[in-house]
C-alpha positions as CSV (number, residue, x, y, z in Angstrom):
1,M,-37.5,9.9,-36.3
2,D,-40.5,12.0,-37.5
3,K,-42.2,14.5,-35.3
4,P,-45.8,13.9,-34.2
5,V,-48.5,15.6,-36.3
6,V,-51.2,17.6,-34.6
7,A,-54.4,15.5,-35.1
8,A,-56.6,18.2,-33.6
9,K,-56.2,21.2,-31.3
10,Q,-58.7,20.0,-28.8
11,P,-58.8,16.9,-26.6
12,I,-61.5,14.3,-27.1
13,D,-63.8,13.0,-24.5
14,A,-63.4,9.2,-24.4
15,D,-65.5,6.8,-22.5
16,L,-63.0,4.3,-21.0
17,V,-63.6,0.9,-19.3
18,A,-61.6,0.2,-16.1
19,G,-58.9,-2.4,-16.6
20,K,-59.2,-2.4,-20.4
21,E,-56.0,-1.8,-22.4
22,Y,-56.0,1.0,-25.0
23,W,-53.3,2.1,-27.5
24,W,-53.1,5.9,-27.7
25,C,-51.8,7.3,-31.0
26,A,-48.6,9.3,-30.3
27,C,-47.8,10.1,-33.9
28,G,-51.0,12.0,-34.8
29,R,-51.5,10.1,-38.1
30,S,-54.2,7.7,-37.0
31,D,-57.7,8.0,-38.6
32,S,-59.1,6.5,-35.4
33,Q,-58.0,9.4,-33.1
34,P,-57.1,9.3,-30.3
35,F,-56.4,5.6,-30.7
36,C,-53.8,3.9,-32.8
37,D,-54.7,2.4,-36.2
38,G,-51.1,1.4,-37.2
39,S,-50.4,4.6,-39.2
40,H,-47.2,5.2,-37.1
41,R,-45.3,2.4,-39.0
42,G,-42.1,3.9,-40.4
43,T,-42.3,7.1,-38.4
44,G,-40.1,6.0,-35.4
45,I,-43.0,6.9,-33.1
46,E,-44.7,4.2,-31.2
47,P,-48.2,4.2,-29.7
48,L,-48.6,4.3,-25.9
49,G,-50.4,1.4,-24.3
50,F,-52.3,2.1,-21.2
51,K,-55.0,0.6,-19.0
52,A,-57.9,2.7,-17.8
53,E,-57.9,3.1,-14.1
54,K,-61.6,3.7,-13.8
55,N,-64.8,3.6,-15.8
56,G,-66.0,6.8,-17.4
57,E,-64.9,9.8,-19.3
58,A,-61.3,10.8,-19.8
59,W,-60.0,13.7,-21.9
60,L,-57.4,12.3,-24.2
61,C,-54.8,14.4,-26.1
62,R,-55.0,14.8,-29.8
63,C,-52.5,17.7,-30.3
64,K,-49.7,15.2,-29.3
65,Q,-47.9,17.9,-27.2
66,T,-49.1,16.8,-23.7
67,K,-46.6,16.1,-21.0
68,T,-49.0,13.6,-19.4
69,P,-49.8,11.2,-22.3
70,P,-52.4,10.0,-23.1
71,Y,-54.3,12.6,-21.1
72,C,-54.8,16.2,-22.0
73,D,-52.8,18.7,-19.9
74,G,-53.9,21.9,-21.8
75,S,-50.8,22.0,-24.1
76,H,-53.1,22.4,-27.1
77,K,-53.6,26.0,-26.0
78,Q,-50.0,26.6,-27.0
79,V,-50.2,25.0,-30.4
80,E,-49.8,27.5,-33.2
81,D,-51.9,27.6,-36.4
């Protein structure tokens, strides 16, 4: 299994719709960050499906190091250059 790639060192503010299902990119290879575009195929890393609990903004992880996927937990502050 491959390791996730750091797509960006900062989270992204996503406007989510309550009850809608989203697929968060866990591999870091998607060109549609923070969402999956199928680039994970062959990596052994699967996207994470989740439903938004409420309407509005959510900070989603793009460093792929979060302990609370798909949401940012500040782990990007520890990612080295």
